[in-house]
Short mmCIF file of the C-alpha atoms (twelve columns), coordinates in Angstrom:
data_MODEL
# 
_entry.id   MODEL 
# 
loop_
_atom_site.group_PDB 
_atom_site.id 
_atom_site.type_symbol 
_atom_site.label_atom_id 
_atom_site.label_alt_id 
_atom_site.label_comp_id 
_atom_site.label_asym_id 
_atom_site.label_seq_id 
_atom_site.Cartn_x 
_atom_site.Cartn_y 
_atom_site.Cartn_z 
_atom_site.pdbx_PDB_model_num 
ATOM 1   C CA . MET A 1   -0.316  -9.712  -17.919 1 
ATOM 2   C CA . VAL A 2   1.123   -13.215 -17.441 1 
ATOM 3   C CA . TYR A 3   4.140   -11.743 -15.646 1 
ATOM 4   C CA . THR A 4   1.820   -9.768  -13.367 1 
ATOM 5   C CA . ALA A 5   -0.272  -12.847 -12.549 1 
ATOM 6   C CA . VAL A 6   2.838   -14.907 -11.774 1 
ATOM 7   C CA . SER A 7   4.266   -12.084 -9.634  1 
ATOM 8   C CA . TYR A 8   1.004   -11.894 -7.680  1 
ATOM 9   C CA . ILE A 9   1.062   -15.655 -7.035  1 
ATOM 10  C CA . VAL A 10  4.712   -15.549 -5.929  1 
ATOM 11  C CA . LEU A 11  4.024   -12.619 -3.593  1 
ATOM 12  C CA . LYS A 12  0.972   -14.399 -2.153  1 
ATOM 13  C CA . ARG A 13  3.158   -17.438 -1.399  1 
ATOM 14  C CA . ARG A 14  5.897   -15.288 0.192   1 
ATOM 15  C CA . VAL A 15  3.434   -13.800 2.661   1 
ATOM 16  C CA . GLY A 16  1.582   -17.078 3.177   1 
ATOM 17  C CA . ARG A 17  3.316   -17.688 6.503   1 
ATOM 18  C CA . ALA A 18  2.737   -14.168 7.831   1 
ATOM 19  C CA . VAL A 19  1.709   -13.825 11.474  1 
ATOM 20  C CA . ARG A 20  -1.640  -12.218 12.207  1 
ATOM 21  C CA . LEU A 21  -1.252  -9.122  14.349  1 
ATOM 22  C CA . ARG A 22  -4.972  -8.295  14.545  1 
ATOM 23  C CA . ASP A 23  -7.997  -8.145  12.258  1 
ATOM 24  C CA . ASN A 24  -6.636  -7.966  8.691   1 
ATOM 25  C CA . ILE A 25  -3.121  -6.880  9.683   1 
ATOM 26  C CA . TYR A 26  -0.238  -9.327  9.282   1 
ATOM 27  C CA . GLN A 27  3.516   -9.219  9.842   1 
ATOM 28  C CA . SER A 28  6.083   -11.156 7.860   1 
ATOM 29  C CA . GLU A 29  9.850   -11.471 7.708   1 
ATOM 30  C CA . ASN A 30  9.499   -11.580 3.906   1 
ATOM 31  C CA . VAL A 31  8.058   -8.046  3.720   1 
ATOM 32  C CA . VAL A 32  10.387  -5.089  3.173   1 
ATOM 33  C CA . SER A 33  7.796   -2.295  3.184   1 
ATOM 34  C CA . PRO A 34  4.100   -2.145  4.136   1 
ATOM 35  C CA . PHE A 35  1.452   -2.854  1.503   1 
ATOM 36  C CA . VAL A 36  -2.130  -4.010  0.943   1 
ATOM 37  C CA . LEU A 37  -2.736  -7.284  -0.870  1 
ATOM 38  C CA . GLY A 38  -6.003  -8.846  -1.957  1 
ATOM 39  C CA . PHE A 39  -9.060  -7.893  -3.935  1 
ATOM 40  C CA . ILE A 40  -12.022 -9.241  -1.987  1 
ATOM 41  C CA . LYS A 41  -10.546 -9.380  1.524   1 
ATOM 42  C CA . PRO A 42  -7.588  -6.997  1.441   1 
ATOM 43  C CA . ARG A 43  -4.908  -7.561  4.059   1 
ATOM 44  C CA . ILE A 44  -2.238  -5.233  5.328   1 
ATOM 45  C CA . TYR A 45  1.263   -6.728  5.442   1 
ATOM 46  C CA . LEU A 46  3.959   -5.149  7.589   1 
ATOM 47  C CA . PRO A 47  7.625   -5.968  8.156   1 
ATOM 48  C CA . PHE A 48  8.645   -7.068  11.654  1 
ATOM 49  C CA . ASN A 49  11.139  -4.224  12.096  1 
ATOM 50  C CA . ILE A 50  8.573   -1.403  12.511  1 
ATOM 51  C CA . ASP A 51  8.518   0.218   15.942  1 
ATOM 52  C CA . GLY A 52  5.257   0.958   17.765  1 
ATOM 53  C CA . LYS A 53  4.989   4.661   16.969  1 
ATOM 54  C CA . ASP A 54  5.599   4.150   13.261  1 
ATOM 55  C CA . MET A 55  3.280   1.133   13.187  1 
ATOM 56  C CA . GLY A 56  0.248   3.220   14.147  1 
ATOM 57  C CA . HIS A 57  0.916   5.683   11.359  1 
ATOM 58  C CA . VAL A 58  1.576   2.960   8.808   1 
ATOM 59  C CA . ILE A 59  -1.591  1.076   9.717   1 
ATOM 60  C CA . ALA A 60  -3.634  4.288   9.461   1 
ATOM 61  C CA . HIS A 61  -2.124  4.942   6.012   1 
ATOM 62  C CA . GLU A 62  -2.788  1.428   4.734   1 
ATOM 63  C CA . MET A 63  -6.328  1.474   6.155   1 
ATOM 64  C CA . ALA A 64  -6.897  4.686   4.193   1 
ATOM 65  C CA . HIS A 65  -5.938  2.763   1.047   1 
ATOM 66  C CA . ILE A 66  -8.497  0.081   1.904   1 
ATOM 67  C CA . ARG A 67  -11.254 2.607   2.678   1 
ATOM 68  C CA . ARG A 68  -10.611 4.332   -0.659  1 
ATOM 69  C CA . LYS A 69  -10.623 0.963   -2.492  1 
ATOM 70  C CA . ASP A 70  -7.154  1.634   -3.903  1 
ATOM 71  C CA . HIS A 71  -6.507  -2.123  -3.927  1 
ATOM 72  C CA . LEU A 72  -9.133  -2.277  -6.694  1 
ATOM 73  C CA . TRP A 73  -8.406  0.969   -8.549  1 
ATOM 74  C CA . LYS A 74  -4.665  0.399   -8.947  1 
ATOM 75  C CA . PRO A 75  -5.036  -2.938  -10.793 1 
ATOM 76  C CA . ILE A 76  -7.636  -1.345  -13.066 1 
ATOM 77  C CA . GLY A 77  -5.139  1.405   -13.852 1 
ATOM 78  C CA . PHE A 78  -2.467  -1.211  -14.478 1 
ATOM 79  C CA . ILE A 79  -4.725  -3.097  -16.880 1 
ATOM 80  C CA . LEU A 80  -5.304  0.134   -18.816 1 
ATOM 81  C CA . LEU A 81  -1.552  0.718   -18.837 1 
ATOM 82  C CA . SER A 82  -0.991  -2.829  -20.128 1 
ATOM 83  C CA . VAL A 83  -3.433  -2.311  -22.980 1 
ATOM 84  C CA . HIS A 84  -2.003  1.104   -23.916 1 
ATOM 85  C CA . TRP A 85  1.646   0.338   -23.069 1 
ATOM 86  C CA . PHE A 86  2.854   2.141   -26.192 1 
ATOM 87  C CA . ASN A 87  1.322   5.495   -25.209 1 
ATOM 88  C CA . PRO A 88  3.661   7.688   -23.113 1 
ATOM 89  C CA . LEU A 89  0.719   9.774   -21.883 1 
ATOM 90  C CA . VAL A 90  -0.860  6.684   -20.332 1 
ATOM 91  C CA . TRP A 91  2.446   5.925   -18.569 1 
ATOM 92  C CA . LEU A 92  2.522   9.477   -17.235 1 
ATOM 93  C CA . ALA A 93  -1.118  9.260   -16.150 1 
ATOM 94  C CA . TYR A 94  -0.467  5.961   -14.308 1 
ATOM 95  C CA . ILE A 95  2.587   7.352   -12.508 1 
ATOM 96  C CA . LEU A 96  0.686   10.468  -11.439 1 
ATOM 97  C CA . PHE A 97  -2.319  8.321   -10.474 1 
ATOM 98  C CA . CYS A 98  -0.124  6.262   -8.112  1 
ATOM 99  C CA . LYS A 99  1.474   9.371   -6.596  1 
ATOM 100 C CA . ASP A 100 -1.945  10.957  -6.076  1 
ATOM 101 C CA . MET A 101 -3.154  7.796   -4.334  1 
ATOM 102 C CA . GLU A 102 -0.278  7.947   -1.861  1 
ATOM 103 C CA . MET A 103 -0.586  11.671  -1.196  1 
ATOM 104 C CA . SER A 104 -4.343  11.505  -0.693  1 
ATOM 105 C CA . CYS A 105 -3.919  8.700   1.844   1 
ATOM 106 C CA . ASP A 106 -1.309  10.798  3.664   1 
ATOM 107 C CA . GLU A 107 -3.744  13.716  3.712   1 
ATOM 108 C CA . ALA A 108 -6.544  11.459  4.995   1 
ATOM 109 C CA . VAL A 109 -4.365  10.209  7.866   1 
ATOM 110 C CA . ILE A 110 -3.344  13.727  8.876   1 
ATOM 111 C CA . LYS A 111 -6.948  14.905  8.675   1 
ATOM 112 C CA . LYS A 112 -8.148  11.965  10.782  1 
ATOM 113 C CA . LEU A 113 -5.392  12.037  13.421  1 
ATOM 114 C CA . GLY A 114 -5.073  15.816  13.550  1 
ATOM 115 C CA . PRO A 115 -2.510  18.322  12.302  1 
ATOM 116 C CA . GLU A 116 -0.381  17.974  15.447  1 
ATOM 117 C CA . ILE A 117 0.865   14.544  14.285  1 
ATOM 118 C CA . ARG A 118 2.292   15.869  10.995  1 
ATOM 119 C CA . ALA A 119 5.899   15.937  12.236  1 
ATOM 120 C CA . ASP A 120 5.673   12.441  13.726  1 
ATOM 121 C CA . TYR A 121 3.930   11.143  10.608  1 
ATOM 122 C CA . ALA A 122 6.608   12.637  8.358   1 
ATOM 123 C CA . ALA A 123 9.289   11.058  10.560  1 
ATOM 124 C CA . SER A 124 7.547   7.702   10.222  1 
ATOM 125 C CA . LEU A 125 7.539   8.044   6.425   1 
ATOM 126 C CA . LEU A 126 11.252  8.838   6.473   1 
ATOM 127 C CA . ASN A 127 12.000  5.865   8.734   1 
ATOM 128 C CA . LEU A 128 10.269  3.535   6.293   1 
ATOM 129 C CA . SER A 129 11.781  4.980   3.123   1 
# 
């Protein structure tokens, strides 16, 4: 838990000089892949090297995480994992929980933007992987 708290503080400092793109969306040279950070006022952090087409898809995906409150659920799952670290079934449940979170956000973006963007969305995911 101490390691997690220190890692959170270090990450918060690394993105402290991020440039605000709009609303709660920031870009930073210290970011390798997009993510949401924060509990009360979650912010989306993006790397500078994302092109315009991919950026729209990434922002939609990260906004889906915020709408679903994944920035709150994932730490709760991690706390449970920390308490039951010795149980392999809890590790499996946490891994599947994280995968389900990502896939459900992908499904939400495709549902919201329409099925015709599936190929472009998949290409954006590949570009960022």
